[in-house]
C-alpha positions as CSV (number, residue, x, y, z in Angstrom):
1,M,93.8,65.1,104.6
2,A,91.4,67.1,102.7
3,G,92.7,70.3,101.1
4,L,96.4,69.3,101.4
5,S,98.4,70.2,98.3
6,V,102.1,69.4,98.1
7,N,103.9,70.2,94.9
8,T,106.2,67.2,94.5
9,E,108.2,68.9,91.8
10,T,109.5,71.6,94.2
11,F,109.4,69.6,97.4
12,H,112.1,67.1,98.2
13,P,112.9,66.4,101.9
14,L,116.6,65.9,101.2
15,H,117.1,69.1,99.3
16,N,115.1,71.7,101.2
17,M,115.5,73.3,104.5
18,S,112.0,74.3,105.7
19,F,111.5,77.7,107.2
20,T,114.8,79.2,106.1
21,L,113.2,82.5,105.0
22,C,110.6,82.9,107.8
23,T,109.2,81.3,110.9
24,S,106.2,79.0,111.1
25,G,104.9,81.4,113.8
26,A,104.9,84.3,111.4
27,A,102.9,82.4,108.8
28,I,100.4,81.1,111.4
29,A,100.0,84.7,112.8
30,K,99.2,86.0,109.3
31,A,96.7,83.2,108.8
32,G,94.8,84.6,111.8
33,A,93.1,83.2,114.9
34,N,90.8,80.9,112.9
35,A,93.6,78.9,111.3
36,N,92.8,75.2,111.3
37,A,94.5,73.5,114.3
38,D,95.1,70.3,112.4
39,V,97.3,72.1,109.9
40,I,99.1,74.5,112.2
41,L,100.1,71.6,114.5
42,N,101.2,69.4,111.5
43,S,104.9,70.1,110.9
44,T,104.9,67.9,107.8
45,I,102.3,70.0,106.0
46,L,103.9,73.3,107.2
47,N,107.4,72.3,106.2
48,A,106.1,71.2,102.7
49,W,104.4,74.5,102.2
50,S,107.5,76.4,103.4
51,D,109.6,74.5,100.9
52,E,107.1,75.2,98.1
53,T,107.0,78.9,98.9
54,E,110.8,79.2,99.1
55,A,111.2,77.4,95.8
56,S,108.5,79.7,94.3
57,I,110.4,82.8,95.5
58,N,113.6,81.5,94.1
59,S,112.1,80.6,90.8
60,E,110.0,83.8,90.3
61,T,113.0,86.1,91.2
62,R,115.6,83.9,89.4
63,R,117.8,84.1,92.5
64,D,118.7,81.5,95.1
65,W,117.9,83.4,98.2
66,L,118.5,80.3,100.4
67,A,122.2,80.2,99.4
68,S,122.8,83.9,98.7
69,S,124.7,86.0,101.2
70,A,122.7,89.0,99.9
71,A,119.6,87.4,101.5
72,T,120.7,88.8,104.9
73,N,120.3,92.4,103.5
74,F,116.6,91.5,102.7
75,K,115.8,89.2,105.5
76,G,112.7,91.2,106.6
77,A,111.3,91.4,103.1
78,L,111.9,87.7,102.4
79,A,110.3,86.8,105.7
80,D,107.2,88.9,105.0
81,I,106.9,87.5,101.5
82,A,107.3,83.9,102.5
83,S,105.1,84.1,105.6
84,A,102.3,85.7,103.5
85,D,102.3,83.0,101.0
86,I,102.4,80.2,103.6
87,A,99.5,81.9,105.5
88,N,97.4,81.8,102.3
89,K,98.1,78.0,102.1
90,I,97.0,77.7,105.7
91,I,93.8,79.7,105.1
92,N,93.0,77.8,101.9
93,Y,93.3,74.5,103.8
94,D,90.0,75.3,105.6
95,P,88.5,78.6,104.4
96,S,85.2,77.8,106.1
97,A,86.9,78.6,109.4
98,Y,86.9,82.2,108.4
99,P,83.2,83.2,108.4
100,S,83.4,86.8,107.1
101,K,86.9,88.0,106.1
102,V,88.5,85.1,104.2
103,E,88.7,87.0,100.9
104,T,90.2,90.1,102.6
105,M,92.8,88.0,104.4
106,L,93.7,86.1,101.2
107,N,93.9,89.4,99.3
108,V,96.1,91.1,101.9
109,N,98.6,88.2,102.0
110,N,98.6,87.8,98.2
111,D,99.2,91.5,97.8
112,K,102.2,91.3,100.1
113,F,103.5,88.3,98.2
114,R,103.1,89.8,94.8
115,K,104.6,93.2,95.7
116,G,107.4,91.5,97.5
117,I,108.3,89.4,94.5
118,A,108.2,92.5,92.3
119,F,110.5,94.3,94.7
120,L,113.0,91.3,94.7
121,K,113.0,91.1,90.9
122,E,113.9,94.7,90.6
123,I,116.7,95.0,93.1
124,D,120.3,94.8,92.0
125,V,121.7,92.2,94.4
126,Q,125.3,92.9,93.3
127,E,124.9,96.5,94.2
128,K,123.5,95.7,97.7
129,M,126.1,93.2,98.7
């Protein structure tokens, strides 16, 4: 499939639980009405992108949010961050489907992801538990 990018270093089907931090529906909604039907109906691609995103969040924040009991305190933030990143992967699969606002959509989602990562890096998880 053209445009498919799965990072095999962070994706391993036996070690990841796809869509732990957000739902596929939230990511698809953030990708917008023009999201490519081939990709939004392909659970293999979506699950791989979810696993990549969850691994990125864990690595960038240096916390395992998938195993942390503190994650429940930040469930909404984690869902927003993860779904924004997955949405950008969906949009980038076929950006030609977005005739006029692709850059805006990518920027909005990237901004949510970056601000969310910065927020997660700065919180004191021990204090919030």
